C-alpha positions in Angstrom: 21.9 9.1 6.3 22.9 7.6 9.7 25.0 4.7 10.1 22.7 3.1 12.4 20.2 3.4 9.2 23.0 2.7 6.9 23.6 -1.0 8.7 19.8 -1.4 8.9 19.6 -1.6 5.3 22.2 -3.5 4.7 20.7 -6.3 7.1 17.1 -6.2 5.2 18.6 -6.3 2.0 20.5 -9.6 3.2 16.6 -10.8 4.2 15.1 -9.8 1.4 16.8 -12.7 0.1 16.1 -15.1 1.8 12.4 -15.9 0.2 11.1 -14.5 -3.3 9.1 -11.8 -2.8 5.5 -12.5 -5.0 5.1 -9.6 -7.5 1.3 -9.3 -7.0 2.0 -8.2 -3.3 2.0 -3.7 -3.1 2.6 -2.1 0.1 1.0 1.1 0.1 2.9 3.6 2.1 3.1 8.4 2.4 5.1 9.0 5.3 3.1 11.0 6.8 -0.9 10.7 7.5 -2.9 13.0 5.4 -2.6 11.9 2.1 -5.2 9.6 1.9 -2.9 6.8 1.6 -5.9 4.5 3.1 -8.3 5.9 1.1 -6.4 5.5 -2.4 -5.3 1.5 -1.9 -8.7 0.9 -0.3 -10.8 2.4 -3.4 -8.2 0.9 -5.9 -8.4 -2.6 -4.1 -12.0 -2.5 -4.3 -12.0 -1.4 -7.9 -10.2 -3.9 -8.7 -12.7 -6.6 -7.0 -15.5 -5.2 -8.9 -13.3 -5.8 -12.3 -13.3 -9.3 -11.5 -9.8 -9.2 -10.1 -9.3 -11.3 -6.5 -7.6 -9.4 -4.2 -7.2 -9.6 -0.2 -6.9 -6.0 1.6 -4.6 -5.7 4.7 -5.0 -3.2 6.4 -1.9 -3.1 8.4 -2.6 -0.3 11.4 -3.0 -2.2 14.5 -4.0 1.2 16.6 -6.1 3.4 14.1 -7.6 1.4 11.2 -10.8 2.2 9.7 -11.2 0.1 6.5 -13.5 -2.3 8.7 -15.9 1.0 9.3 -15.3 2.4 5.1 -16.7 -1.7 4.2 -19.4 -1.8 7.2 -18.3 -4.9 7.9 -17.7 -6.5 11.4 -14.3 -8.9 10.9 -13.6 -12.7 11.0 -10.5 -11.2 13.6 -7.9 -8.5 13.1 -4.2 -8.6 12.7 -3.3 -7.7 15.9 -4.6 -11.3 16.6 -2.6 -13.0 14.0 0.5 -11.2 15.5 -0.6 -11.9 19.5 -0.9 -15.3 18.7 -4.4 -15.7 19.1 -5.6 -16.6 15.6 -3.4 -18.0 12.4 -3.3 -15.6 9.7 -6.1 -17.6 7.7 -8.4 -17.1 10.2 -7.7 -13.4 10.4 -9.2 -12.9 7.0 -12.4 -11.4 6.2 -14.4 -12.0 3.2 -16.2 -9.4 1.7 -17.6 -11.1 -1.5 -16.3 -13.6 -3.8 -13.6 -11.7 -4.9 -12.5 -9.7 -2.1 -11.5 -10.6 1.2 -10.0 -8.5 3.9 -7.6 -8.9 6.9 -8.3 -6.0 9.5 -6.5 -3.8 11.9 -7.5 -2.9 14.9 -8.2 0.6 16.6 -8.0 2.3 19.9 -6.0 0.2 21.7 -4.0 0.6 24.7 -1.9 -2.6 24.8 -1.5 -3.1 20.5 1.6 -5.5 20.2 5.2 -3.9 19.6 6.2 -4.9 16.0 9.0 -6.8 16.3 11.5 -8.0 13.3 10.8 -11.8 14.0 7.0 -10.7 13.4 7.5 -8.7 10.7 9.3 -11.5 9.1 6.3 -14.1 10.3 4.1 -11.6 8.9 5.6 -11.4 5.0 6.1 -15.2 5.1 2.5 -15.8 5.1 1.2 -13.2 2.5 3.9 -14.5 0.1 2.7 -17.9 0.8 -0.5 -17.4 0.7 0.1 -15.2 -2.4 -1.3 -17.1 -5.2 -4.9 -17.2 -4.5 -4.8 -13.8 -5.5 -4.3 -11.5 -8.0 -3.7 -9.1 -6.1 -2.8 -8.1 -2.0 -2.6 -4.6 -1.4 -0.7 -3.5 2.5 -2.4 -0.3 3.4 1.1 0.7 6.3 0.1 2.8 9.1 1.1 6.7 9.0 4.7 7.3 10.3 7.9 5.7 9.8 10.0 3.1 12.1 11.7 0.5 11.1 9.6 -2.1 11.1 7.9 0.0 8.4 10.6 -0.1 6.7 11.6 -3.9 7.0 8.1 -4.8 6.1 8.3 -2.3 2.6 11.7 -3.7 1.6 10.2 -7.3 2.1 7.7 -6.7 -0.6 7.8 -6.5 -4.8 6.1 -3.2 -5.3 5.8 0.2 -2.4 3.3 2.2 -3.6 3.7 6.4 -2.2 0.8 7.9 -2.3 1.6 11.8 -2.0 -0.5 15.2 -2.7 0.9 18.5 -3.9 1.7 19.9 -0.6 5.8 20.6 -0.2 5.7 18.3 2.8 4.7 15.2 2.0 6.2 15.1 -1.0 9.1 15.6 1.1 8.4 12.9 3.8 7.7 10.4 0.4 11.4 11.1 -0.8 12.6 10.3 2.6 11.0 6.6 2.5 12.7 6.5 -1.1 15.5 6.8 0.5 15.7 4.1 3.2 14.2 1.6 0.9 16.7 2.9 -2.0 18.9 -0.4 -1.8 15.6 -2.8 -2.0 14.7 -4.3 -5.8 11.2 -3.8 -4.9 9.6 -1.2 -7.4 8.7 2.1 -6.6 5.2 3.1 -7.7 3.5 6.6 -7.2 -0.4 7.8 -6.9 -0.9 11.6 -6.9 -4.0 11.8 -4.7 -6.1 15.1 -4.4 -5.7 17.7 -7.0 -7.2 19.9 -9.4 -5.6 19.9 -12.7 -3.9 16.7 -14.7 -0.7 19.6 -14.9 -0.9 20.0 -10.8 -0.1 16.5 -10.7 2.4 16.0 -13.6 4.2 18.6 -11.3 3.8 17.3 -8.5 4.8 13.2 -9.9 8.4 15.6 -11.6 9.6 16.8 -8.4 9.4 13.5 -6.7 11.0 12.3 -10.2 14.2 14.5 -10.0 14.7 14.4 -7.1 15.0 10.2 -6.7 17.0 9.9 -9.2 19.2 13.2 -9.0 20.2 11.9 -5.9 19.3 8.2 -4.8 19.9 6.7 -9.2 15.9 5.2 -8.4 13.3 5.8 -11.5 10.0 5.7 -10.3 6.8 4.7 -11.9 3.8 7.0 -12.5 0.4 5.6 -11.8 -1.7 8.2 -12.1 -3.0 10.3 -10.2 -6.6 10.9 -8.3 -9.1 14.7 -8.8 -10.4 15.8 -5.0 -14.2 16.0 -5.9 -17.3 16.9 -3.6 -18.1 13.0 -4.1 -14.9 11.8 -2.3 -15.4 13.9 0.6 -18.8 13.1 1.2 -17.9 9.3 0.9 -15.7 9.7 3.9 -18.3 11.8 5.3 -21.2 9.2 5.2 -18.2 6.3 5.3 -19.2 5.3 2.0 -16.7 3.6 -0.2 -16.2 6.0 -3.1 -15.9 4.0 -6.0 -19.2 1.1 -5.8 -21.5 4.7 -4.7 -20.3 7.4 -7.2 -18.9 5.2 -10.7 -20.2 8.6 -12.8 -17.5 10.8 -11.4 -14.1 11.8 -13.1 -12.2 10.2 -9.8 -14.5 6.5 -10.5 -12.3 7.2 -14.0 -9.3 7.8 -12.3 -9.4 4.7 -10.4 -10.8 3.1 -13.5 -6.8 4.0 -15.1 -4.8 3.6 -12.5 -6.2 -0.4 -11.6 -4.9 -0.5 -15.8 -1.6 0.4 -16.1 -1.1 -1.8 -11.9 -2.9 -4.5 -14.4 0.0 -3.5 -17.2 3.2 -3.8 -13.8 1.6 -7.3 -13.4 1.7 -9.0 -16.6 5.5 -7.6 -17.7 5.9 -9.5 -14.2 5.1 -12.1 -15.0 6.6 -11.9 -18.0 10.1 -11.1 -16.6 9.5 -14.1 -13.9 8.7 -16.5 -16.5 11.7 -15.5 -19.4 14.0 -16.7 -15.8 
C-alpha cells in the first residue's frame, strides 16, 4: 500500500471517531462497474420496503445515475443539488410511497461538482442525522474507487460488496477491502449473477480466504442472486425486478438476503443496547 493511501486511511479513521455511525446505514460498492451493484442495492431496498420496512435509497452517482429511470419517478431534487447548496438534504428526498424514499443522482452533467472531503463529511452527517427516521438507508456508490468513495465507505457502519464470479471483480473487491481494512465497518458480500449455489460459494470462498490470510479480517456472506432471463427482461423493460417477477427464483433469493440483513440489524441493536 502506498504511503499516501496509508496516510488517508489513518486520517479517515480518526474522522470516523467524530460521530457515531448509525447501524442501519449500508454503502454498496464493487470497485468497478458491471457487477450489478445498482440492480442489487435498488431491488434489495425495494424488497425491504415491500416487507413493510421504511427504506431510504440514495443514488450517490453524480453523473451516471439511473435509479429514477428504473423507478419511473421524477426526482424532487438530486444529490448534486445538495452538494451545490441549491437544496437542503431533506428537500432532495423523493417519496416513492409510504415505505420507500429515494435521493436520486444525476446523469450527463458536464460540470458535476468535485466532491471534497468536507462535502463527504457533510453528507455523512446528514445521513446519520436522518437515520432514525428509517429502518434502512442504502447508499449506492458510483463505479470505481477514489479518495471520496473511500472516505464515504469508511464513514458508514456497513459496507456491502457486490461481486460476481469473474476473477477481475473479485480482485477489485479485494482492493476495496484492503483500502477499508482499518475501518470498523462490517464487511458484507453479495454474490450476483451466478448460475448455481456452488458457483456462489466458490466465489465467496476465494474472497474470504484472501481477506483472512492477507488482511486478517472476516467478511459476511449475505447470499447470492442467480442470473435469470427475467432479470435481463426487467433491465430491458426498465422495470424494478422485485416488483414484477415475484414467482422467480431470484425473487426468493432477494427475500433470503433481506432476512439475513434484518438479522444483522437486530444483532447490532442488541450490541448497542448492551453498551
